[in-house]
C-alpha positions in Angstrom: 88.5 102.1 127.7 91.5 104.4 127.6 92.6 105.6 131.0 91.5 109.1 131.6 88.9 109.2 128.8 85.4 110.0 129.9 82.4 107.8 129.2 81.1 110.1 126.5 84.1 109.4 124.3 83.8 105.6 124.9 80.1 105.9 123.9 81.1 107.8 120.8 83.6 105.2 119.9 81.0 102.4 120.5 78.6 104.2 118.1 81.3 104.4 115.4 81.8 100.6 115.8 78.0 100.1 115.5 77.9 102.1 112.3 80.9 100.1 111.0 78.9 96.9 111.6 76.0 98.5 109.6 78.5 99.1 106.8 79.8 95.5 106.9 76.2 94.3 106.2 76.1 96.3 102.9 78.2 94.9 100.0 80.4 97.7 98.9 83.3 96.5 96.8 84.9 98.8 94.2 82.3 99.5 91.5 79.5 98.3 93.7 78.8 101.3 95.9 75.3 102.1 94.8 73.6 100.5 97.8 75.9 102.1 100.4 75.5 105.5 98.7 71.7 105.2 98.9 72.0 104.1 102.6 74.1 107.3 103.3 71.5 109.5 101.5 68.7 108.0 103.5 70.7 108.6 106.7 71.1 112.2 105.7 67.4 112.5 105.1 66.6 111.0 108.4 68.7 113.6 110.1 67.4 116.4 107.9 70.9 117.1 106.6 71.4 118.7 103.1 73.2 116.3 100.7 74.1 115.9 97.1 75.3 113.0 94.9 77.2 113.5 91.7 77.0 111.5 88.5 79.7 109.0 89.6 78.1 108.4 93.0 80.2 110.6 95.3 78.0 111.7 98.3 78.5 115.0 100.2 76.5 115.6 103.3 76.3 119.0 105.1 76.1 118.7 108.9 75.4 122.0 110.8 77.9 123.2 113.4 77.2 122.8 117.1 78.2 124.6 120.3 80.8 127.3 120.6 82.4 126.7 117.1 79.2 126.3 115.2 79.8 129.5 113.1 83.4 128.7 112.1 84.3 127.8 108.6 83.4 124.2 107.5 85.7 121.3 108.0 85.7 118.4 105.5 85.7 114.9 106.8 86.6 112.5 104.0 86.8 108.8 103.3 85.9 106.4 100.5 82.9 104.0 100.3 84.5 101.1 98.5 86.6 98.2 99.9 89.1 95.8 98.3 87.4 92.4 98.0 90.0 89.6 98.7 89.2 86.2 100.2 90.9 83.0 101.1 91.1 80.6 98.1 88.8 78.1 99.8 86.1 80.7 100.8 82.8 80.8 99.0 82.0 84.3 100.1 80.1 86.4 97.5 81.2 90.0 97.8 78.2 91.1 95.7 75.6 89.9 98.2 77.1 88.5 101.4 77.8 90.6 104.5 81.3 90.7 106.0 81.5 88.3 108.9 83.4 90.0 111.7 84.8 88.9 115.1 87.0 90.3 117.8 90.2 88.6 119.0 92.7 90.0 121.5 91.4 93.5 121.0 91.4 93.4 117.2 88.4 93.2 114.9 88.9 90.7 112.0 86.8 89.1 109.3 86.2 85.5 108.6 88.3 84.5 105.5 87.8 87.9 103.7 89.1 91.5 103.8 87.5 93.4 106.7 86.9 96.7 104.9 88.1 98.8 107.7 89.9 100.4 104.8 87.9 102.6 104.5 84.5 101.8 106.2 85.8 103.0 109.5 86.2 106.5 108.1 82.5 106.7 107.2 81.5 105.2 110.6 83.6 107.7 112.6 82.2 110.7 110.6 78.6 109.5 111.0 79.1 109.0 114.8 80.5 112.5 115.2 77.6 114.0 113.2 75.0 112.1 115.3 76.4 113.0 118.7 74.4 116.1 119.8 76.8 116.7 122.8 79.9 117.5 120.6 81.0 121.0 119.7 82.2 121.2 116.1 82.2 123.6 113.1 79.9 122.9 110.2 81.0 119.6 108.6 81.1 118.5 105.0 81.1 114.7 104.9 82.7 113.7 101.6 82.4 110.0 100.8 83.9 109.1 97.4 83.5 106.0 95.2 86.0 103.6 93.6 89.1 104.8 95.4 90.7 101.4 95.4 90.7 100.9 91.7 92.0 104.3 90.6 90.6 107.1 92.8 87.7 107.5 90.4 85.5 109.5 92.7 88.1 112.0 93.6 89.1 112.4 89.9 85.5 113.2 88.9 84.9 115.6 91.8 84.2 119.0 90.3 86.4 121.9 91.3 84.9 124.2 93.9 82.4 121.5 95.1 83.6 121.8 98.7 83.2 124.9 100.7 85.7 124.0 103.5 89.4 124.9 103.3 90.5 122.2 105.8 90.2 118.5 105.0 90.7 115.7 107.4 91.2 112.5 105.4 90.4 109.4 107.5 92.1 106.9 105.3 95.4 106.3 107.2 96.2 103.2 109.2 98.5 104.2 112.1 97.1 105.9 115.2 99.4 108.6 116.4 100.7 109.2 112.9 99.7 112.1 110.6 100.2 111.7 106.9 100.9 114.9 105.0 102.0 113.5 101.6 101.7 110.4 99.4 102.9 108.8 96.2 101.3 109.2 92.8 100.4 106.1 90.8 99.7 104.7 87.3 98.4 101.4 86.0 99.6 99.5 82.9 97.5 97.0 81.0 99.2 94.4 78.9 97.4 92.3 76.3 99.1 89.4 74.4 97.2 87.5 71.6 97.6 83.8 71.9 97.5 80.9 69.5 95.7 77.7 70.5 96.1 74.2 69.1 94.5 70.8 69.7 96.4 68.4 71.9 95.7 64.8 70.9 97.9 63.1 73.6 98.4 64.8 76.9 97.9 64.7 80.7 96.9 67.8 82.5 98.5 69.1 85.7 96.8 71.8 87.8 99.3 73.8 90.0 98.1 75.9 92.9 100.0 78.4 95.0 98.0 79.7 98.0 98.3 80.9 101.6 100.6 83.8 100.9 100.4 86.9 103.2 99.7 89.4 100.4 98.8 92.8 101.6 98.7 96.5 100.5 100.9 97.1 97.5 101.8 100.5 98.7 102.1 100.2 102.5 103.7 96.7 102.5 105.6 96.5 99.2 108.9 96.8 101.1 108.3 93.8 103.4 109.7 91.1 101.0 106.3 89.3 100.8 106.1 86.7 98.1 104.1 87.5 94.9 102.1 84.5 93.8 102.5 85.5 90.1 106.3 85.6 90.4 106.4 82.3 92.2 104.2 80.6 89.5 106.4 82.1 86.8 109.5 80.7 88.4 107.9 77.3 88.8 106.7 77.2 85.2 110.0 78.4 84.0 111.8 75.6 85.8 109.5 72.9 84.5 109.6 74.2 80.9 113.4 74.0 81.0 113.2 70.4 81.9 110.5 69.4 79.4 108.5 71.7 77.1 104.8 71.7 77.9 101.8 73.7 76.8 99.9 76.1 79.0 96.2 75.6 79.3 95.3 78.4 81.7 96.7 80.7 84.3 95.0 83.0 86.8 96.3 85.1 89.7 95.7 88.3 91.6 92.5 90.2 92.4 93.2 93.9 92.6 95.7 96.4 91.3 96.7 97.4 94.9 96.8 94.0 96.5 100.0 91.8 96.4 98.8 88.5 94.8 98.3 85.8 97.4 97.1 82.9 95.2 97.8 81.6 91.7 96.5 78.7 89.6 98.0 77.3 86.4 97.0 74.3 84.3 99.6 72.8 82.0 99.5 69.9 79.4 102.4 67.5 79.4 103.2 64.4 77.4 102.1 61.2 79.2 105.6 59.8 79.2 107.0 62.9 80.8 104.4 63.0 83.7 106.6 61.3 86.3 109.6 63.4 85.6 107.6 66.6 85.7 106.1 65.6 89.0 109.5 65.0 90.5 110.8 68.3 89.2 107.7 70.1 90.5 108.2 68.7 94.0 111.9 69.5 94.1 111.4 73.1 93.0 108.3 73.7 95.1 110.4 72.8 98.1 113.1 75.3 97.0 110.5 78.1 96.9 109.0 77.2 100.2 112.4 77.2 101.8 113.2 80.6 100.4 110.2 82.2 102.1 110.0 80.1 105.2 110.5 83.1 107.4 107.9 85.4 105.7 105.4 83.0 104.2 104.8 80.4 106.9 101.4 79.4 105.4 102.5 79.0 101.8 101.2 76.0 100.0 102.3 74.8 96.6 100.3 71.8 95.3 99.4 69.9 92.1 96.5 67.8 91.0 95.7 65.9 87.9 92.1 67.0 87.0 89.9 64.6 85.0 90.1 65.5 81.3 86.8 66.5 79.9 87.6 64.8 76.6 87.8 61.1 75.7 90.4 59.1 77.7 90.6 56.1 75.4 94.3 55.2 74.9 95.3 58.6 76.2 93.7 60.2 73.1 91.9 63.5 73.7 91.1 66.7 71.9 92.0 69.4 74.3 92.7 73.0 73.3 96.0 74.3 74.6 98.2 77.3 74.0 100.9 76.5 71.5 104.5 75.9 72.6 105.9 79.1 71.3 103.3 81.3 73.1 103.6 79.2 76.3 107.3 80.0 76.3 106.5 83.7 75.6 104.1 83.9 78.5 106.6 82.4 80.9 109.4 84.7 79.8 107.2 87.8 79.9 106.1 87.0 83.5 109.7 86.2 84.5 110.9 89.6 83.1 108.3 91.9 84.5 109.4 93.6 87.7 107.7 93.6 91.1 108.6 95.4 94.3 110.8 98.3 95.3 112.7 100.0 92.5 114.0 103.1 94.3 114.2 104.3 97.9 113.7 108.0 98.8 117.0 109.8 98.4 116.1 112.0 101.4 114.8 109.3 103.6 116.1 105.7 102.9 113.4 104.3 105.1 110.7 105.5 102.7 110.0 103.8 99.4 110.0 106.3 96.5 109.2 104.0 93.5 107.7 100.5 93.2 105.4 98.4 91.2 103.0 95.6 91.9 102.7 92.8 89.3 99.0 92.5 90.2 96.8 90.4 88.0 97.3 87.8 85.2 94.6 85.9 83.5 93.6 84.4 80.1 90.4 85.7 78.5 89.1 85.6 74.9 92.3 83.9 73.7 94.5 86.7 75.1 96.8 86.9 78.1 95.9 89.9 80.2 98.3 91.4 82.8 97.8 94.4 85.1 100.7 96.2 86.7 100.4 99.1 89.2 103.2 101.6 89.6 103.7 104.1 92.5 106.2 106.9 93.0 106.6 110.2 94.8 108.7 111.2 91.8 106.8 111.8 88.5 109.8 111.2 86.4 110.6 107.9 88.1 107.0 106.8 87.9 107.3 107.4 84.1 110.5 105.5 84.1 109.2 102.4 85.8 106.1 102.5 83.6 108.2 102.8 80.4 110.3 99.9 81.6 107.3 97.7 82.0 105.9 98.8 78.6 109.3 98.0 77.0 109.4 94.5 78.4 105.8 93.9 77.2 106.5 95.2 73.7 109.5 93.0 73.4 107.1 90.0 73.9 104.9 91.4 71.1 102.1 92.5 73.5 99.8 95.5 73.2 100.4 98.0 76.1 98.2 100.8 77.5 99.1 102.9 80.6 96.5 105.2 82.2 97.0 108.8 83.2 97.2 107.9 86.8 97.0 110.2 89.8 99.4 112.8 91.1 101.4 112.6 94.3 100.5 114.7 97.3 103.4 116.9 98.1 103.9 117.6 101.8 103.5 121.0 103.4 105.7 121.0 106.5 104.6 124.5 107.4 100.9 123.7 107.4 98.8 125.5 110.1 96.6 122.4 110.3 99.6 120.2 110.9 100.7 122.5 113.8 97.3 122.4 115.3 97.1 118.6 115.1 100.5 118.2 116.7 99.5 120.5 119.6 96.2 118.7 120.2 97.7 115.3 120.0 100.5 116.0 122.4 98.2 117.6 124.9 96.0 114.5 124.9 98.7 111.9 124.9 101.8 113.5 126.4 103.8 112.3 123.4 104.5 113.9 120.0 102.8 112.3 117.0 104.7 110.9 114.0 104.6 112.9 110.8 104.8 110.8 107.7 104.8 110.8 103.9 103.6 107.4 102.7 104.1 105.3 99.6 100.4 104.4 99.3 98.0 106.6 97.2 95.5 108.9 98.9 92.8 111.1 97.4 94.2 114.3 99.0 96.4 115.2 96.1 93.5 115.1 93.6 91.1 116.9 95.9 93.6 119.6 96.8 94.4 120.2 93.1 90.7 120.9 92.6 90.3 123.2 95.6 93.0 125.8 95.7 94.3 126.6 99.2 93.0 123.4 100.9 95.0 122.5 104.0 94.9 118.7 104.4 96.0 115.9 106.7 95.3 112.2 106.9 94.8 110.0 110.0 93.1 106.9 111.2 93.1 104.0 113.7 95.5 101.1 113.6 94.7 98.8 110.6 97.1 96.0 109.7 97.5 94.1 106.5 94.7 95.8 104.5 93.8 94.4 101.1 94.2 90.8 102.4 92.0 88.4 104.5 94.4 89.1 107.4 93.2 92.7 107.6 92.5 93.7 111.2 91.6 96.9 113.1 92.6 97.6 116.7 89.5 98.6 118.8 91.3 100.8 121.4 92.9 102.8 118.5 89.4 103.7 117.2 88.6 105.2 120.6 91.9 107.1 120.7 91.2 108.4 117.1 87.7 109.5 118.0 89.0 111.3 121.2 91.5 113.2 119.1 89.0 114.1 116.4 86.5 115.5 118.9 89.2 117.6 120.6 90.6 118.8 117.3 87.2 119.8 115.9 86.3 121.9 118.9 89.7 123.7 118.7 88.9 125.5 115.4 
């Protein structure tokens, strides 16, 4: 418990955690929010709250005001229903049906071998706990829970203008207690598709290469921390081996989500039997080079190889395997080597803030095509266009088909916001320190929602969450209590 905080706030925080456990028991990865949406609607019915659900699945629940501020204008509490589904390479967790297994260690809630989903399940849990507590004074609340935020802010994009009555929005999707976010980057995704030519290989040995154990993380919040990208490492390893002895690629797969830095990669190559020993020596030597490069930031990195049993006949090394031809193998490697990843520009007004970056997010082979997903972010629309066009140009030079989406706009900060002033005053009164005010490189739904509701004053906040979008995601328990305390004091101040 926080010193000086009464038991009612601790109880409120405990109730938020209980609701979060409920959410962890409901599979709710991006695109799979139907069940959690139905659960929220049933909760609204049980409490006799008015609600609506639009055609894409967004849920809006109307909670009557209470106490001395019950007749004030409505306040919007907003979060998203979906979570990024990432797990350890060895985990057999099924995000479509298995609950998230949580545990608490040294004051932090974590998940066993998967993402926790505190991003953004805790937002829903906190809003529900506030609505359920009959002792709290607060204005009428509009609880807005959107779908598919993590894959492209789909729910916010489909929200109809004028849907919300409130003119003040508290977004609960930030991850640093004591910090208020008042702006964010815009983003855009680019899909690359390269047709491939396959041939039969009559004499070969297969090698499967695995890169695992990388830190990964959020491609907006943690893109500036020099974490290794498994796709880049695999491209470098394959490029080194190909320069020693040309081989043919059989398969490659890496990355799980557009906004998660890839943690694992797997590639299968076909080599000539007489070159096998040489390739293994070169593999070992260069793997050690990569491990040494990242020994400070990727202490759990593993680079391994295996020789899988060939499904074809093994008589006299004769088989009939289908592999990508040598020319396209070379093209794939060169394309992956040339595509950028990481920070492109820092903010000219604040060198500590990333302005423009991209995440080389997913690579896989399907239906005889190489598929690559890149995700770009920037607080500058022109520089977002530039990094996108750069990626498109590299892909076209390789002969690939390229398609970039419309993306989402940045949220431009309002430093003179009345809501920001009120939040600063309440936070300083409660904590005797000033809060941090920040503009972040990650994407938030505020820019889209604000564009659809003219005059909306918005701010984003939340408890301490570390390494979201990776199995190392964790949430600090005491920060949930501090966030709940602040929210209750803020709501009754309107």
